[in-house]
C-alpha positions, 0 to 999 in steps of 0.5 A: 659957565663956559661951553665945552664938549664931552670928551671921548673918555667921558663918553666911555664913562657914560656908557660904563655907568649906564651899564652899571645902572646909574641914573643920568643925575648920578652920571652927571654928578660923576662927570661934573656936567648937568644932567641934561647934558648926559640925557641929550648926549644919550638921546642924540647918539643912541643907535639901534643897539643903544648908546655906544661911545665909539659910535657917539664919537663918530657921529659927533665928529661927522656933525662937526665936519658938516658944520665946518663946511662953508656955504656958497 
């Protein structure tokens, strides 16, 4: 199995399905990812107002840029 990150669209799907009352397991099945991927995504990117897909994408991009910065 190859590693791939969640897309912007998948983050919006997670948000919508959570609002509709779906479980992490059913959301994961819908997206074709493992249920721990959904749980980790929500836990890692949850803010004061809960999970927000736009905020999640911004946090992910910031973490990627931080990692890309070379160490001296």
